[in-house]
C-alpha positions as CSV (number, residue, x, y, z in Angstrom):
1,X,-7.9,-170.5,0.9
2,X,-6.0,-172.9,3.3
3,X,-6.3,-176.1,1.3
4,X,-4.1,-178.8,0.0
5,X,-2.3,-178.4,-3.4
6,X,-4.4,-179.4,-6.5
7,X,-4.7,-183.1,-7.2
8,X,-2.7,-183.0,-10.5
9,X,0.5,-182.1,-8.6
10,X,1.3,-185.5,-7.2
11,X,4.0,-186.9,-4.9
12,X,6.7,-188.9,-6.6
13,X,7.2,-192.1,-4.7
14,X,8.9,-195.2,-6.1
15,X,6.6,-198.3,-6.5
16,X,8.6,-200.4,-4.0
17,X,8.2,-197.7,-1.4
18,X,4.5,-197.1,-2.2
19,X,3.9,-200.8,-1.7
20,X,5.1,-200.4,1.9
21,X,3.2,-197.2,2.8
22,X,0.1,-197.3,0.5
23,X,-3.4,-197.8,1.9
24,X,-3.2,-201.5,1.1
25,X,0.0,-202.0,3.0
26,X,-0.2,-203.7,6.5
27,X,-0.6,-201.2,9.4
28,X,2.7,-202.2,11.0
29,X,4.7,-201.4,7.9
30,X,3.0,-198.0,7.5
31,X,3.6,-197.2,11.2
32,X,7.3,-198.3,10.8
33,X,7.6,-195.9,7.8
34,X,5.8,-193.1,9.6
35,X,8.6,-193.2,12.2
36,X,11.1,-192.4,9.5
37,X,12.5,-195.9,9.3
38,X,12.2,-196.6,5.6
39,X,15.1,-198.7,4.3
40,X,17.5,-197.6,1.5
41,X,15.7,-194.3,0.5
42,X,17.1,-190.9,-0.1
43,X,15.7,-188.0,2.0
44,X,13.6,-186.7,-0.8
45,X,11.7,-189.9,-1.1
46,X,11.4,-190.2,2.7
47,X,10.0,-186.7,3.0
48,X,7.4,-187.4,0.2
49,X,6.5,-190.6,2.0
50,X,5.9,-188.8,5.2
51,X,3.6,-186.3,3.4
52,X,1.5,-189.2,2.1
53,X,1.4,-190.9,5.5
54,X,0.1,-187.7,7.1
55,X,-3.1,-188.5,5.2
56,X,-3.3,-192.1,6.5
57,X,-6.7,-193.4,7.8
58,X,-5.0,-194.6,11.0
59,X,-4.7,-192.0,13.7
60,X,-1.4,-193.4,15.1
61,X,0.2,-193.7,11.7
62,X,-0.9,-190.2,10.9
63,X,0.4,-188.8,14.2
64,X,3.8,-190.5,13.9
65,X,4.2,-189.2,10.4
66,X,3.4,-185.7,11.5
67,X,6.0,-186.0,14.3
68,X,8.6,-187.3,12.0
69,X,8.0,-184.6,9.4
70,X,8.2,-181.9,12.0
71,X,11.6,-183.2,13.2
72,X,13.2,-182.9,9.8
73,X,16.3,-180.6,10.2
74,X,15.9,-177.1,9.0
75,X,19.0,-177.2,6.8
76,X,17.6,-180.3,5.0
77,X,14.2,-178.5,4.6
78,X,15.9,-175.6,2.9
79,X,17.9,-177.9,0.6
80,X,14.8,-179.8,-0.5
81,X,12.8,-176.6,-0.8
82,X,15.3,-175.2,-3.2
83,X,15.2,-178.2,-5.5
84,X,13.0,-177.4,-8.5
85,X,12.0,-181.0,-8.8
86,X,10.4,-181.0,-5.3
87,X,6.7,-181.7,-5.4
88,X,4.4,-178.7,-4.6
89,X,2.7,-181.1,-2.0
90,X,6.0,-181.3,-0.1
91,X,6.4,-177.5,-0.3
92,X,2.9,-177.1,1.1
93,X,3.6,-179.4,4.1
94,X,6.9,-177.5,4.8
95,X,5.0,-174.2,4.8
96,X,2.2,-175.5,6.9
97,X,4.4,-176.9,9.6
98,X,6.9,-174.0,9.7
99,X,4.5,-171.0,9.2
100,X,6.5,-169.1,11.9
101,X,9.9,-169.7,10.3
102,X,10.8,-166.9,7.9
103,X,13.7,-168.8,6.3
104,X,11.7,-171.8,5.4
105,X,8.8,-169.7,4.0
106,X,11.2,-167.6,1.9
107,X,12.8,-170.7,0.4
108,X,9.4,-172.2,-0.4
109,X,8.2,-169.0,-2.0
110,X,11.3,-168.9,-4.3
111,X,10.5,-172.4,-5.7
112,X,8.7,-172.0,-9.0
113,X,6.6,-175.1,-8.4
114,X,4.8,-173.6,-5.4
115,X,1.1,-174.1,-5.6
116,X,-1.4,-171.2,-5.3
117,X,-2.9,-172.8,-2.2
118,X,0.6,-172.7,-0.5
119,X,1.1,-169.1,-1.6
120,X,-2.3,-168.2,-0.1
121,X,-1.4,-169.9,3.1
122,X,1.8,-168.0,3.5
123,X,0.3,-164.7,2.4
124,X,-2.3,-164.9,5.1
125,X,0.0,-165.9,8.0
126,X,3.5,-164.7,7.3
127,X,5.6,-162.0,8.9
128,X,6.1,-158.5,7.6
129,X,9.5,-159.6,6.3
130,X,8.2,-162.5,4.3
131,X,5.3,-160.3,3.2
132,X,7.7,-158.2,1.2
133,X,8.7,-161.3,-0.8
134,X,5.0,-162.3,-1.2
135,X,4.0,-159.0,-2.7
136,X,7.0,-159.0,-5.2
137,X,5.5,-162.0,-7.0
138,X,3.6,-160.1,-9.7
139,X,3.0,-163.3,-11.7
140,X,1.2,-165.1,-8.9
141,X,-1.1,-162.1,-8.3
142,X,-1.8,-161.7,-12.0
143,X,-2.8,-165.3,-12.3
144,X,-4.8,-165.4,-9.0
145,X,-6.1,-161.9,-8.1
146,X,-8.1,-163.3,-5.2
147,X,-4.8,-163.8,-3.4
148,X,-5.3,-160.1,-2.4
149,X,-8.0,-161.2,0.0
150,X,-5.4,-163.5,1.8
151,X,-3.0,-160.7,1.9
152,X,-5.5,-158.3,3.5
153,X,-6.4,-160.9,6.1
154,X,-2.8,-160.8,7.4
155,X,-2.5,-158.0,10.1
156,X,1.3,-158.1,9.7
157,X,1.4,-157.0,6.1
158,X,2.2,-153.3,5.7
159,X,-0.5,-151.1,4.3
160,X,2.0,-149.9,1.7
161,X,2.5,-153.5,0.5
162,X,-1.3,-153.9,0.0
163,X,-1.5,-150.6,-1.8
164,X,1.2,-151.8,-4.2
165,X,-0.7,-155.1,-5.0
166,X,-4.0,-153.3,-5.4
167,X,-2.5,-150.7,-7.6
168,X,-0.6,-153.3,-9.7
169,X,-3.8,-155.3,-10.2
170,X,-5.7,-152.2,-11.2
171,X,-3.0,-151.2,-13.7
172,X,-3.5,-154.6,-15.3
173,X,-7.3,-154.3,-15.4
174,X,-7.9,-156.6,-12.5
175,X,-10.2,-155.2,-9.8
176,X,-11.8,-157.3,-7.1
177,X,-15.4,-156.8,-6.1
178,X,-15.8,-153.8,-3.8
179,X,-12.6,-152.1,-5.0
180,X,-12.7,-148.7,-6.6
181,X,-11.0,-149.2,-10.0
182,X,-9.5,-145.7,-9.9
183,X,-5.9,-145.6,-8.5
184,X,-5.7,-143.9,-5.1
185,X,-2.9,-141.5,-4.2
186,X,-1.3,-144.1,-2.0
187,X,-1.5,-146.9,-4.6
188,X,0.0,-144.6,-7.2
189,X,2.9,-143.7,-4.8
190,X,3.7,-147.4,-4.3
191,X,3.6,-148.2,-8.0
192,X,6.0,-145.3,-8.6
193,X,8.3,-146.5,-5.9
194,X,8.5,-150.0,-7.4
195,X,8.3,-149.2,-11.1
196,X,11.5,-149.9,-13.1
197,X,10.0,-149.3,-16.6
198,X,12.2,-147.2,-18.9
199,X,10.6,-144.6,-21.1
200,X,12.1,-142.4,-23.8
201,X,13.5,-139.2,-22.5
202,X,11.0,-137.1,-24.5
203,X,8.2,-138.8,-22.6
204,X,9.4,-138.2,-19.0
205,X,11.8,-135.3,-19.0
206,X,9.8,-132.1,-18.2
207,X,10.1,-129.4,-20.9
208,X,10.5,-125.9,-19.6
209,X,8.1,-123.3,-20.9
210,X,11.0,-121.3,-22.3
211,X,12.2,-124.3,-24.3
212,X,8.7,-124.7,-25.7
213,X,8.4,-121.0,-26.6
214,X,11.7,-121.4,-28.6
215,X,10.1,-124.0,-30.8
216,X,8.3,-122.9,-34.0
217,X,4.8,-124.3,-34.6
218,X,6.1,-127.1,-36.9
219,X,8.6,-128.3,-34.3
220,X,6.0,-128.2,-31.5
221,X,3.5,-130.3,-33.5
222,X,6.2,-132.7,-34.5
223,X,7.2,-133.3,-30.9
224,X,3.6,-133.7,-29.9
225,X,3.0,-136.2,-32.8
226,X,6.0,-138.3,-31.7
227,X,4.8,-138.5,-28.2
228,X,1.3,-139.5,-29.3
229,X,2.7,-142.1,-31.6
230,X,4.8,-143.7,-28.9
231,X,1.9,-143.8,-26.5
232,X,-0.4,-145.4,-29.0
233,X,1.9,-148.4,-29.2
234,X,1.9,-149.0,-25.5
235,X,-0.2,-151.5,-23.5
236,X,-2.7,-150.2,-21.0
237,X,-0.3,-151.1,-18.1
238,X,2.5,-149.1,-19.7
239,X,0.2,-146.1,-20.3
240,X,-0.7,-146.1,-16.6
241,X,2.9,-146.1,-15.6
242,X,3.7,-143.3,-18.0
243,X,0.6,-141.4,-16.7
244,X,2.2,-141.5,-13.2
245,X,5.7,-140.5,-14.4
246,X,5.3,-138.7,-17.8
247,X,6.0,-135.1,-18.6
248,X,3.4,-132.4,-19.5
249,X,3.3,-133.6,-23.2
250,X,2.5,-137.2,-22.1
251,X,0.0,-136.1,-19.5
252,X,-1.8,-134.0,-22.0
253,X,-2.2,-137.0,-24.3
254,X,-3.1,-139.5,-21.6
255,X,-5.7,-137.4,-19.8
256,X,-8.1,-138.2,-22.7
257,X,-7.1,-141.9,-22.9
258,X,-10.0,-144.2,-23.5
259,X,-9.2,-146.1,-20.4
260,X,-10.4,-144.2,-17.3
261,X,-7.7,-146.0,-15.2
262,X,-5.0,-144.4,-17.5
263,X,-6.7,-141.0,-17.6
264,X,-7.3,-140.7,-13.8
265,X,-3.7,-141.9,-13.2
266,X,-2.5,-138.6,-14.7
267,X,-4.0,-136.8,-11.8
268,X,-1.8,-138.8,-9.4
269,X,1.3,-137.7,-11.2
270,X,3.4,-135.8,-8.6
271,X,4.4,-133.3,-11.3
272,X,0.9,-132.3,-12.5
273,X,0.4,-128.6,-12.1
274,X,-2.6,-126.5,-11.0
275,X,-2.7,-124.9,-14.4
276,X,-3.0,-128.3,-16.0
277,X,-5.8,-129.2,-13.7
278,X,-7.6,-126.0,-14.7
279,X,-7.3,-127.0,-18.3
280,X,-8.4,-130.6,-17.7
281,X,-11.5,-129.4,-15.8
282,X,-12.8,-127.6,-18.9
283,X,-12.1,-130.4,-21.4
284,X,-15.2,-132.0,-22.8
285,X,-13.4,-135.1,-24.1
286,X,-12.2,-136.4,-20.7
287,X,-13.7,-139.3,-18.8
288,X,-16.3,-138.4,-16.2
289,X,-14.2,-140.1,-13.6
290,X,-11.4,-137.5,-14.2
291,X,-13.8,-134.7,-13.4
292,X,-15.0,-136.6,-10.3
293,X,-11.5,-137.0,-9.1
294,X,-10.7,-133.3,-9.6
295,X,-13.9,-132.4,-7.7
296,X,-12.8,-134.6,-4.8
297,X,-9.5,-132.8,-4.4
298,X,-10.0,-130.0,-1.7
299,X,-6.8,-128.2,-2.6
300,X,-7.7,-127.9,-6.3
301,X,-11.3,-126.9,-5.5
302,X,-10.1,-123.8,-3.7
303,X,-9.7,-122.2,-7.1
304,X,-12.7,-120.5,-8.6
305,X,-11.7,-121.2,-12.2
306,X,-11.8,-125.0,-11.6
307,X,-15.2,-124.7,-9.9
308,X,-16.6,-122.7,-12.8
309,X,-15.1,-125.1,-15.3
310,X,-16.7,-128.1,-13.7
311,X,-20.1,-126.4,-13.5
312,X,-19.8,-125.4,-17.1
313,X,-18.6,-128.8,-18.3
314,X,-21.5,-131.0,-19.7
315,X,-19.4,-134.1,-18.8
316,X,-19.6,-133.2,-15.0
317,X,-22.2,-135.2,-13.2
318,X,-25.2,-133.0,-12.5
319,X,-25.2,-133.5,-8.8
320,X,-21.6,-132.3,-8.6
321,X,-22.3,-129.3,-10.8
322,X,-25.3,-128.3,-8.7
323,X,-23.2,-128.7,-5.5
324,X,-20.7,-126.0,-6.8
325,X,-23.4,-123.6,-8.1
326,X,-23.6,-121.9,-4.7
327,X,-20.0,-120.7,-5.1
328,X,-20.7,-119.0,-8.5
329,X,-20.6,-115.3,-9.0
330,X,-23.9,-113.6,-10.0
331,X,-22.7,-112.9,-13.6
332,X,-21.6,-116.5,-14.0
333,X,-25.0,-117.8,-12.7
334,X,-26.7,-115.7,-15.3
335,X,-24.5,-117.2,-18.0
336,X,-25.1,-120.7,-16.7
337,X,-28.8,-120.3,-16.5
338,X,-28.8,-119.7,-20.3
339,X,-26.3,-122.4,-21.2
340,X,-27.9,-125.0,-23.3
341,X,-24.8,-127.3,-23.3
342,X,-25.1,-128.2,-19.7
343,X,-27.8,-130.5,-18.2
344,X,-31.2,-128.8,-17.9
345,X,-31.4,-129.4,-14.1
346,X,-28.1,-127.5,-13.7
347,X,-29.2,-124.5,-15.7
348,X,-32.5,-124.5,-13.9
349,X,-30.9,-124.3,-10.4
350,X,-28.5,-121.7,-11.7
351,X,-31.5,-119.6,-12.8
352,X,-33.1,-120.0,-9.4
353,X,-29.9,-118.9,-7.6
354,X,-29.4,-116.0,-10.0
355,X,-33.0,-114.7,-9.3
356,X,-32.5,-115.1,-5.6
357,X,-29.3,-113.0,-5.6
358,X,-30.6,-110.2,-7.8
């Protein structure tokens, strides 16, 4: 994506100066200007003029303009780059000429007029330090998700930074071709580390079993209803963040969320317990991807109860259920062979295994 800024973002050059450096101007005048010798102009206009002259049809004019532009003092570059009225074309040229200068790139990145092509150029070539500033620009990635490709092409960008951007895009429903839409453990960890969202205490503070036991049935259902109501008013992105941070009440609601990105994010919550996973694995109203994620966790799959729940759950993909049949006890194979709620091919294999073990 190393291209010039879009055409609509033009250089601002006074008419009297343009008459000296424009394509219709004599070569001698353009060459004079390319050497930085324009009379009675401020530095902003001179810099913009040098940007234009770097596109000149004459090789010598173009070369002189490039040399003059490269010799602009760094302090002046930083001053011009901070100015919100500076053209995105000028910012692009600064970035292109000073790709190895972290201070220049950081100043360019902080200017709101930066063009996406300039952002892409910096993302693909910057240092690890500048990369931290690049990945913090959520707005730019939301508007241009393909910038992730530029980021991945940069060997200096930390893996954790890429995980954050990928996770951030997934949370906002933006998944590039070839990416798994389900949050990985690493992506979830980076989102948690960066997330500043504030939730109500009753959504994130873990409730002890003893405290729950002290509630009467009415109080318990009232608490659960309050949690469900708050969650129903959240955006998908907010629900994902809550899935990663919420308490058992919130997790219990979100595990059945209509969005599989939200539901699967619950399993990446560092506070999710084995007993919760056992319960999730037998729920018939969860997304299939939740069951796939549970089945892919070796630690959770050490428990027989989860294996049995997955095999018995009609939402579990048949190939996964059949895979775990070999671990079933004889009495469970017998039950499964007669179960009409699971896929026919699963009960058929269960029947074959049951007969073989008799």
